[in-house]
C-alpha positions as CSV (number, residue, x, y, z in Angstrom):
1,M,10.4,1.5,-0.9
2,Q,6.1,1.4,-0.2
3,L,4.7,-1.1,-2.6
4,S,1.7,0.9,-3.5
5,S,-0.3,-1.1,-2.8
6,F,-1.4,-4.3,-2.8
7,Y,-3.4,-6.5,-0.1
8,R,-5.9,-4.2,1.7
9,L,-2.8,-3.7,1.4
10,N,-4.5,-0.6,0.0
11,T,-2.2,-3.2,-1.4
12,G,-3.5,-8.2,-6.3
13,L,-3.5,-11.0,-8.3
14,A,-0.7,-13.4,-9.6
15,A,1.5,-16.0,-10.9
16,L,0.9,-18.8,-13.4
17,L,2.0,-22.7,-15.0
18,V,5.3,-23.5,-15.6
19,A,6.5,-26.8,-16.7
20,G,6.1,-29.6,-14.1
21,A,9.4,-31.0,-14.7
22,A,10.8,-27.4,-13.8
23,L,8.8,-27.0,-10.8
24,G,9.6,-30.4,-9.6
25,A,13.4,-29.9,-9.7
26,T,12.7,-26.9,-7.1
27,A,13.5,-27.3,-3.6
28,L,11.7,-25.1,-1.4
29,A,13.8,-23.5,1.5
30,E,13.2,-23.2,5.1
31,A,13.7,-19.8,5.9
32,P,16.5,-19.6,8.9
33,K,15.2,-17.9,12.4
34,P,16.1,-14.3,13.2
35,S,17.5,-13.0,16.2
36,K,14.7,-13.7,19.2
37,N,15.8,-10.0,20.7
38,P,17.1,-7.6,18.3
39,Q,18.0,-4.3,19.7
40,P,17.9,-0.8,17.8
41,V,20.8,0.9,16.9
42,V,18.8,4.3,17.4
43,R,15.8,5.3,19.5
44,L,13.9,8.4,19.1
45,P,11.3,9.0,21.3
46,L,8.0,10.5,19.6
47,E,7.3,12.7,22.4
48,A,10.7,14.6,21.9
49,L,9.6,15.2,18.2
50,G,6.3,16.7,19.2
51,F,3.9,13.7,18.3
52,P,0.9,14.7,20.8
53,G,-0.6,11.1,20.9
54,F,-3.9,10.1,19.5
55,S,-7.2,8.6,20.5
56,K,-8.3,4.5,20.1
57,N,-11.2,5.8,18.3
58,F,-8.6,7.2,15.6
59,I,-6.7,4.1,15.0
60,D,-10.1,1.5,15.4
61,A,-11.3,3.4,12.3
62,G,-8.5,2.9,10.3
63,A,-7.5,6.8,10.1
64,S,-3.9,7.8,8.7
65,M,-2.8,9.8,11.9
66,L,1.0,9.3,11.8
67,T,3.7,8.1,8.9
68,V,7.5,7.6,9.0
69,H,9.6,6.8,6.2
70,F,13.5,6.5,5.3
71,A,13.6,9.7,3.1
72,D,17.2,8.1,2.2
73,D,19.7,5.9,4.4
74,D,20.4,8.9,6.7
75,H,17.3,10.8,7.3
76,L,13.6,10.2,8.0
77,L,10.3,11.9,7.1
78,L,7.9,11.8,10.1
79,T,4.4,13.4,9.8
80,Y,1.5,12.8,12.5
81,S,-1.7,15.1,13.2
82,L,-1.6,17.5,15.6
83,R,-3.9,18.4,18.5
84,G,-5.7,21.4,19.1
85,L,-7.9,24.1,17.3
86,V,-7.8,24.2,13.7
87,E,-7.6,27.3,11.5
88,R,-10.5,27.7,8.9
89,T,-9.4,28.2,5.8
90,A,-11.2,29.3,2.2
91,E,-10.4,26.2,1.1
92,D,-12.6,24.6,3.2
93,V,-16.1,23.5,2.4
94,P,-19.1,22.4,5.4
95,D,-18.5,18.4,4.9
96,D,-14.8,18.7,5.4
97,E,-13.1,17.1,8.5
98,P,-10.1,19.8,8.6
99,R,-6.9,18.8,10.7
100,A,-3.8,20.3,10.7
101,V,-0.5,17.9,10.2
102,A,2.7,18.3,11.1
103,A,6.0,17.1,8.8
104,L,9.6,16.6,10.1
105,L,12.7,15.7,8.4
106,I,15.1,14.3,10.7
107,E,19.0,13.3,10.9
108,T,18.6,9.4,11.7
109,R,21.8,9.2,14.1
110,T,21.3,12.4,16.0
111,G,17.6,13.0,15.9
112,K,18.0,16.6,14.4
113,V,15.2,18.3,12.8
114,V,16.6,19.6,9.8
115,A,13.3,20.6,8.5
116,R,9.4,20.9,9.0
117,A,5.8,22.2,7.6
118,R,2.5,22.4,8.9
119,W,0.0,20.8,6.5
120,H,-3.8,22.0,6.4
121,L,-6.0,18.5,5.1
122,H,-9.5,18.5,5.1
123,D,-10.5,14.9,6.0
124,H,-8.7,11.6,7.6
125,G,-7.9,9.4,4.7
126,Q,-4.4,8.8,3.9
127,Y,-2.6,11.4,2.6
128,L,1.0,10.1,1.6
129,W,2.4,8.0,-0.3
130,N,6.2,6.8,-0.7
131,L,7.5,7.1,-4.2
132,G,11.1,6.5,-3.3
133,G,14.3,8.3,-4.0
134,G,13.1,10.7,-1.6
135,R,10.0,11.3,-3.3
136,F,6.7,11.7,-1.9
137,L,3.1,12.1,-3.1
138,L,1.0,14.4,-0.9
139,R,-2.8,14.4,-1.1
140,V,-4.9,17.7,-0.2
141,R,-8.2,16.9,-0.7
142,N,-8.5,16.0,-4.6
143,S,-5.3,17.4,-5.3
144,L,-2.3,15.2,-5.7
145,R,1.2,17.5,-5.0
146,A,4.9,15.8,-5.0
147,I,7.3,16.6,-2.3
148,A,11.3,15.7,-2.6
149,P,12.4,17.3,1.0
150,L,16.3,16.1,0.7
151,E,16.4,17.7,-3.1
152,N,15.1,21.1,-1.8
153,L,16.4,21.6,1.6
154,A,19.1,23.3,0.3
155,S,17.0,25.9,-1.2
156,G,15.4,26.7,2.4
157,N,12.2,25.3,1.1
158,A,12.5,21.7,1.9
159,F,8.7,21.2,1.5
160,R,7.8,22.9,-1.8
161,E,4.6,21.5,-3.1
162,M,4.7,20.7,-6.8
163,P,1.3,20.1,-8.2
164,M,1.0,17.0,-10.4
165,L,-2.2,15.9,-10.4
166,R,-6.1,16.8,-9.8
167,L,-8.7,14.3,-9.5
168,N,-12.1,15.3,-11.0
169,G,-14.2,12.4,-9.1
170,K,-14.1,10.8,-5.7
171,L,-10.5,9.1,-4.8
172,D,-10.8,5.4,-4.3
173,Q,-7.1,4.2,-3.6
174,I,-3.8,4.6,-5.1
175,L,-1.2,2.3,-5.1
176,V,2.6,2.6,-5.6
177,S,4.9,0.1,-7.6
178,A,7.7,-1.5,-5.9
179,E,9.7,0.9,-8.0
180,G,7.8,3.9,-7.5
181,D,7.6,4.5,-11.4
182,L,3.7,3.7,-11.6
183,L,0.9,5.0,-9.8
184,T,-2.8,3.3,-10.2
185,V,-5.2,6.0,-9.3
186,E,-8.8,4.9,-8.9
187,T,-11.8,7.0,-9.0
188,S,-15.3,7.3,-8.9
189,P,-18.2,9.6,-9.4
190,F,-19.0,11.7,-6.6
191,P,-22.4,10.0,-4.9
192,K,-25.4,12.3,-6.3
193,K,-27.7,13.2,-3.8
194,A,-31.1,11.9,-3.4
195,E,-34.1,14.4,-4.7
196,P,-36.7,15.3,-2.3
197,R,-39.7,13.5,-2.2
198,P,-43.4,15.4,-2.3
199,P,-45.0,15.5,1.1
200,G,-47.5,12.4,1.1
201,A,-45.7,10.7,-1.5
202,V,-46.2,6.8,-1.5
203,T,-43.3,4.5,-2.1
204,F,-44.2,1.2,-3.6
205,S,-40.2,-0.8,-2.9
206,H,-41.0,-3.5,-5.4
207,N,-41.9,-1.1,-8.2
208,E,-38.5,0.5,-7.6
209,T,-35.5,-0.5,-9.1
210,A,-31.3,-0.2,-7.6
211,P,-29.4,2.4,-8.8
212,P,-26.7,1.1,-11.1
213,P,-23.1,0.8,-8.9
214,P,-20.9,3.7,-9.7
215,S,-18.1,3.4,-12.7
216,E,-14.6,3.0,-11.1
217,Q,-11.9,4.2,-13.4
218,I,-8.6,2.9,-12.9
219,N,-5.9,5.5,-14.0
220,F,-2.1,4.5,-15.1
221,I,0.4,7.0,-14.3
222,R,3.6,6.9,-15.1
223,V,6.1,9.2,-12.5
224,V,9.2,10.9,-13.8
225,G,11.8,13.2,-12.5
226,K,13.3,13.9,-9.1
227,G,11.3,17.1,-7.5
228,T,13.9,19.6,-8.0
229,E,13.6,22.7,-10.4
230,E,15.9,21.2,-12.7
231,S,14.1,17.7,-12.6
232,P,10.7,18.1,-11.6
233,L,8.1,15.5,-10.8
234,V,6.0,14.8,-13.5
235,A,2.7,12.7,-13.8
236,V,2.2,11.0,-17.2
237,N,-1.0,9.6,-18.2
238,A,0.0,6.2,-19.8
239,G,-3.3,4.1,-19.8
240,V,-7.0,4.1,-18.5
241,T,-9.9,1.4,-18.2
242,R,-13.0,1.2,-15.9
243,A,-14.6,-1.5,-14.0
244,R,-17.8,-1.6,-11.8
245,G,-16.0,-1.3,-8.2
246,P,-12.9,-1.1,-6.9
247,G,-9.9,-3.7,-6.7
248,Q,-6.4,-3.9,-6.6
249,I,-4.0,-5.6,-9.4
250,P,-0.4,-6.5,-8.7
251,V,1.2,-4.4,-10.9
252,N,4.6,-2.7,-11.6
253,G,6.2,-0.4,-14.4
254,R,5.8,-3.7,-17.0
255,G,2.8,-5.0,-16.5
256,Y,0.4,-7.3,-14.2
257,L,-0.1,-10.7,-12.8
258,F,-3.7,-12.6,-13.3
259,A,-4.2,-15.9,-11.9
260,A,-7.6,-18.2,-12.8
261,Q,-8.4,-21.1,-10.7
262,A,-7.5,-24.5,-13.0
263,N,-9.5,-27.1,-11.1
264,R,-11.2,-28.1,-8.0
265,A,-8.1,-29.0,-6.4
266,G,-7.1,-25.3,-6.0
267,N,-4.5,-25.5,-8.3
268,W,-4.2,-21.8,-9.8
269,N,-2.8,-21.0,-13.2
270,V,-0.4,-17.7,-13.0
271,Q,0.6,-15.3,-15.6
272,F,2.4,-12.2,-16.5
273,D,0.7,-9.8,-18.9
274,G,3.1,-7.0,-20.2
275,F,1.7,-3.6,-20.7
276,G,4.1,-3.9,-24.0
277,G,1.5,-6.2,-25.4
278,G,2.1,-9.7,-27.1
279,D,1.3,-12.9,-25.6
280,P,1.0,-13.3,-21.5
281,V,4.5,-15.2,-20.0
282,K,3.5,-18.4,-17.8
283,L,4.9,-18.4,-14.3
284,A,4.9,-21.1,-11.5
285,P,0.9,-22.5,-10.3
286,V,-0.2,-21.9,-7.0
287,N,-2.1,-24.6,-4.9
288,S,-4.8,-22.8,-2.7
289,S,-8.2,-23.5,-1.5
290,C,-9.3,-19.8,-1.6
291,P,-8.2,-16.9,-4.1
292,P,-4.2,-16.3,-3.7
293,R,-3.5,-12.9,-3.0
294,F,-0.4,-11.6,-5.3
295,Q,2.1,-8.8,-3.9
296,F,4.9,-7.7,-6.4
297,V,8.4,-7.2,-4.1
298,G,10.5,-6.5,-7.0
299,L,10.6,-6.4,-10.9
300,G,10.8,-10.5,-11.3
301,Q,9.9,-11.4,-7.3
302,F,6.3,-11.7,-5.9
303,V,4.8,-13.3,-3.2
304,A,1.3,-14.6,-2.3
305,F,-1.0,-15.2,0.6
306,T,-2.6,-18.7,0.3
307,C,-4.8,-21.3,1.9
308,R,-4.7,-24.8,2.5
309,G,-7.7,-26.4,3.2
310,A,-9.3,-23.6,5.8
311,E,-9.6,-19.7,5.6
312,D,-7.3,-19.5,8.7
313,R,-4.4,-21.7,7.4
314,F,-2.3,-19.3,5.5
315,M,0.7,-19.6,3.9
316,L,3.3,-17.2,2.3
317,S,5.1,-18.2,-0.7
318,S,7.4,-16.3,-2.8
319,F,7.9,-16.5,-7.0
320,D,10.1,-15.4,-9.5
321,F,10.3,-15.1,-13.4
322,V,12.9,-18.0,-13.6
323,P,9.8,-19.1,-13.1
324,R,9.7,-21.1,-10.0
325,E,8.0,-21.2,-6.2
326,T,11.1,-20.4,-3.7
327,W,10.0,-20.8,-0.5
328,E,6.8,-21.5,1.7
329,E,5.9,-20.2,5.2
330,P,2.9,-21.3,7.2
331,F,0.9,-18.8,9.5
332,S,-1.5,-19.9,12.0
333,G,-3.9,-17.3,12.9
334,P,-5.2,-14.3,10.8
335,I,-3.3,-12.4,8.4
336,A,-4.7,-8.8,9.5
337,F,-4.5,-5.6,7.9
338,P,-1.3,-6.7,5.8
339,Y,1.1,-4.1,5.0
340,F,4.3,-4.4,2.5
341,V,7.3,-2.5,1.3
342,S,10.2,-3.4,-0.2
343,A,13.6,-2.9,-1.3
344,P,14.3,-4.0,-4.9
345,R,18.1,-3.1,-5.1
346,S,18.3,-5.9,-2.3
347,G,16.1,-8.6,-3.0
348,R,14.4,-7.3,0.3
349,F,10.6,-6.9,1.7
350,A,8.8,-6.4,4.8
351,F,5.3,-7.0,5.7
352,S,3.1,-6.7,8.8
353,R,0.0,-8.3,10.2
354,E,-1.8,-7.3,13.3
355,L,-1.8,-9.9,15.9
356,T,-5.2,-10.3,17.6
357,D,-4.0,-12.3,21.0
358,T,-5.6,-11.3,24.0
359,A,-2.7,-11.6,26.3
360,L,0.7,-8.8,25.9
361,L,2.8,-10.2,23.5
362,P,6.9,-10.0,24.3
363,G,8.1,-6.6,23.3
364,A,5.2,-4.9,23.3
365,A,4.7,-2.1,26.1
366,A,1.5,-1.1,27.6
367,S,0.0,2.4,26.8
368,P,2.8,3.4,24.2
369,F,1.1,6.4,22.9
370,A,-0.5,8.0,26.3
371,A,1.4,11.1,25.4
372,N,0.2,14.0,26.5
373,G,-2.7,13.3,27.6
374,G,-3.4,11.0,24.7
375,T,-6.2,8.2,24.9
376,D,-4.4,4.8,26.0
377,V,-4.3,2.4,23.4
378,P,-5.0,-1.5,24.5
379,A,-1.8,-3.1,24.8
380,T,-3.5,-6.1,22.4
381,R,-3.3,-4.0,19.6
382,T,0.1,-5.3,18.4
383,Q,1.6,-5.6,15.3
384,E,4.2,-8.2,13.7
385,I,6.8,-7.0,11.4
386,R,9.1,-9.1,9.4
387,V,11.9,-8.6,6.7
388,Y,12.6,-10.9,4.5
389,Q,15.2,-11.6,1.8
390,A,12.8,-12.7,-1.1
391,E,14.7,-15.0,-2.8
392,S,15.9,-17.1,0.1
393,G,13.2,-16.8,2.5
394,D,15.8,-15.8,5.1
395,L,14.1,-13.8,8.0
396,L,16.2,-11.0,8.6
397,L,14.3,-9.4,11.7
398,K,10.8,-10.1,13.1
399,V,10.0,-7.7,16.1
400,V,6.6,-6.9,17.6
401,G,5.5,-2.9,16.8
402,S,2.4,-1.1,18.8
403,P,0.0,0.1,18.5
404,S,-1.2,-1.4,14.9
405,L,-2.2,0.8,12.6
406,K,-4.6,-0.2,10.1
407,A,-3.6,2.2,7.3
408,G,0.2,1.2,7.7
409,Q,3.4,3.5,7.1
410,D,4.5,2.7,10.6
411,F,7.4,1.1,9.4
412,D,9.9,0.9,6.4
413,L,13.0,-0.6,5.0
414,S,15.8,2.1,3.8
415,S,16.4,2.1,-0.1
416,D,19.7,-0.3,0.2
417,G,17.7,-2.9,2.0
418,M,20.6,-2.4,5.0
419,S,18.0,-1.0,7.6
420,A,14.4,-1.1,8.8
421,L,12.9,1.5,10.7
422,V,9.5,0.4,13.1
423,L,7.2,2.9,15.3
424,R,7.3,0.8,18.4
425,N,6.5,1.2,22.4
426,G,6.3,5.4,21.5
427,A,9.3,5.8,19.9
428,I,10.8,5.3,16.3
429,E,13.5,2.2,16.5
430,V,16.0,1.4,13.5
431,Y,17.6,-1.6,13.3
432,H,20.5,-2.5,11.0
433,L,20.3,-5.7,8.8
434,P,22.4,-8.2,7.8
435,E,24.4,-7.6,4.8
436,L,24.1,-9.5,1.7
437,K,25.6,-13.1,1.1
438,K,27.1,-14.4,-2.1
439,E,24.3,-16.6,-2.5
440,D,21.8,-13.4,-2.3
441,R,24.1,-11.7,-4.7
442,D,24.1,-14.6,-7.2
443,D,20.2,-14.8,-6.9
444,L,19.8,-11.4,-7.2
445,A,21.7,-11.6,-10.6
446,E,20.1,-14.4,-11.7
447,V,16.3,-13.1,-11.1
448,K,17.3,-9.4,-12.9
449,A,18.4,-11.6,-16.1
450,H,14.6,-12.7,-16.4
451,D,12.9,-9.3,-15.1
452,P,10.0,-8.7,-17.7
453,A,10.9,-6.6,-20.6
454,V,10.9,-2.6,-20.5
455,V,7.8,-0.7,-21.9
456,T,9.1,1.9,-24.4
457,A,5.6,3.0,-25.6
458,D,3.9,6.3,-24.5
459,R,0.6,4.5,-23.8
460,L,0.5,0.7,-21.7
461,E,-1.4,-1.8,-23.4
462,V,-4.6,-1.8,-20.7
463,R,-7.4,-3.2,-22.6
464,R,-7.0,-7.0,-20.6
465,V,-6.5,-5.8,-17.4
466,M,-10.0,-5.8,-16.3
467,K,-10.6,-9.2,-18.0
468,H,-8.1,-10.7,-16.6
469,A,-8.7,-9.6,-12.6
470,A,-12.8,-10.2,-13.3
471,A,-12.1,-14.1,-14.1
472,A,-10.3,-14.7,-10.4
473,E,-13.6,-13.7,-8.7
474,E,-11.8,-12.4,-5.5
475,P,-13.7,-12.2,-2.4
476,P,-13.8,-8.4,-0.9
477,V,-11.1,-7.0,0.7
478,D,-10.8,-4.8,3.8
479,T,-10.2,-1.3,2.4
480,A,-7.8,-0.3,5.3
481,S,-5.6,-3.7,5.0
482,A,-3.6,-2.9,2.2
483,N,-1.2,-0.1,1.0
484,G,-2.1,2.7,0.0
485,A,-5.5,2.5,-0.2
486,V,-7.2,4.1,2.5
487,A,-10.2,6.4,1.1
488,P,-10.2,9.7,2.5
489,S,-13.3,10.0,4.8
490,S,-15.0,12.7,3.0
491,G,-15.5,12.8,-0.7
492,V,-15.7,16.5,-1.3
493,A,-14.4,18.0,-4.7
494,A,-12.3,21.2,-4.2
495,P,-14.2,24.4,-4.8
496,A,-12.7,26.1,-8.1
497,G,-9.8,28.1,-7.8
498,S,-9.2,26.7,-4.3
499,A,-5.8,25.2,-5.2
500,P,-3.0,25.5,-8.0
501,A,-3.7,24.1,-11.4
502,E,-2.1,20.4,-11.7
503,A,-0.6,19.8,-14.9
504,N,-3.0,16.8,-15.8
505,T,-6.8,16.5,-14.5
506,I,-8.2,12.8,-14.5
507,V,-11.9,13.0,-15.4
508,N,-13.7,9.9,-15.4
509,G,-14.1,9.8,-18.9
510,D,-14.9,7.3,-22.0
511,A,-12.8,4.5,-21.0
512,P,-14.6,1.1,-21.7
513,V,-16.7,-0.5,-19.0
514,M,-15.5,-3.7,-17.8
515,P,-17.2,-6.5,-15.8
516,H,-17.7,-6.3,-12.2
517,R,-14.4,-7.0,-10.0
518,S,-14.1,-7.7,-6.6
519,A,-10.9,-6.7,-4.3
520,P,-8.6,-9.2,-3.0
521,S,-9.0,-10.7,0.2
522,L,-8.2,-13.3,2.6
523,L,-11.0,-12.9,5.3
524,T,-10.2,-13.7,9.1
525,P,-11.9,-16.4,10.7
526,G,-15.8,-16.2,10.5
527,E,-16.2,-13.6,8.1
528,T,-17.6,-14.4,4.6
529,P,-17.5,-12.4,1.6
530,D,-21.0,-11.2,2.5
531,S,-20.3,-9.9,6.4
532,A,-16.8,-8.5,5.8
533,T,-17.3,-4.8,6.1
534,S,-14.6,-2.0,5.5
535,P,-13.9,0.7,8.3
536,K,-15.0,4.2,7.6
């Protein structure tokens, strides 16, 4: 299930103090090594599924050109951009970058396409989010629609679109909780066009002031329903606040994590603030020389990226709500364009990072996407995918996929956590993962006993969200390196009457304006907060 969002990545903040004695009693596990040459149980060549290939320029720009997800344990949902001329429609406007996207529902074992659709999109930003349970969120410009291909397969209209939300503003990012029950939708006003100056007008720059930054609106949206006519997918507005710019908060349907630096030694106090109100819950402290980056992988489990003395010495650490830190794993080299998915039912998660080595890595084939005349992708643009058991740190799978897609969505875990799929060497490969051990089931039971409380109120308590986020003072993040956060390349409002009326409309309204917050990030070596830029 996609973790809407964290790192970028489009994925966060997280975890606080626990009693010193309790932490001292926690032994950090050393993760065992997976097979050096894992073999897929299914391999589906993309060319046989009609994939035409895509250009290096689109990959470099971080465009969302291909997605692959488990729809259930036996079906995949593959989508990709088509080549060729794109028809103009009445919904198109002059600034659009229209394209056609194919959607295929595929039987995993046989590769048989059981349903297909063709979507007309208006830009090259992210257009699909996995809500779990075979449900997906489709963006067509500023219209958000739900699809549930398996639930509607028998009706003969598998890709029936159900209107959910309409955005009155520029979409900056959408983040989906690990359980798929909460959307964090960030929008800002459309930029105003500059007024033309009269001929001969003289401008004195020192007398002019820069316009204020646009107000970012953070909308928390609950998602309910299976996606059938009897149980339609419904978006319920549960809370709203404002900030001075986009950012990412480690959040699930029950609350969010925040951290504050405790001292110059690199200790960070971490807490969980529940959406039901009440006092925040203290969690295990984090030690990091840079602002830590947090990602929920379950209701009561999360991981953190930290630095140890240098910005290019990274550590991946796992935490729970018992509370304790359970394991650590160091990384040599940058964590470039990380992307997360998780399977909370089995306590597993997967994440990827782009490998920037100049040599071809083992398991990566040259030019895997030169299908049907597509432009070759350099073999050095590869991607490492790892699958972990969250509580024990067992490394269940480690493969190199290619090419590396900055927008993510090129690997996934099944909902039960027993299978993984990877886009690799011009094909979709499916791997079986080990069964849960008794120790894993015991760990899951213990973690579940400490899950945060269920929130029953219609409206979430979100007034403290931005206050805590602003206190972390994180450096900016690359907007193509977190889950679900690639912004559309064209921020154009839909013409009136161009799409069916959604059940809800998000309008930049009267939410309180909070202090500026920057998006969380771990910068690559040599980058500074001032020099880091986001791909267009």
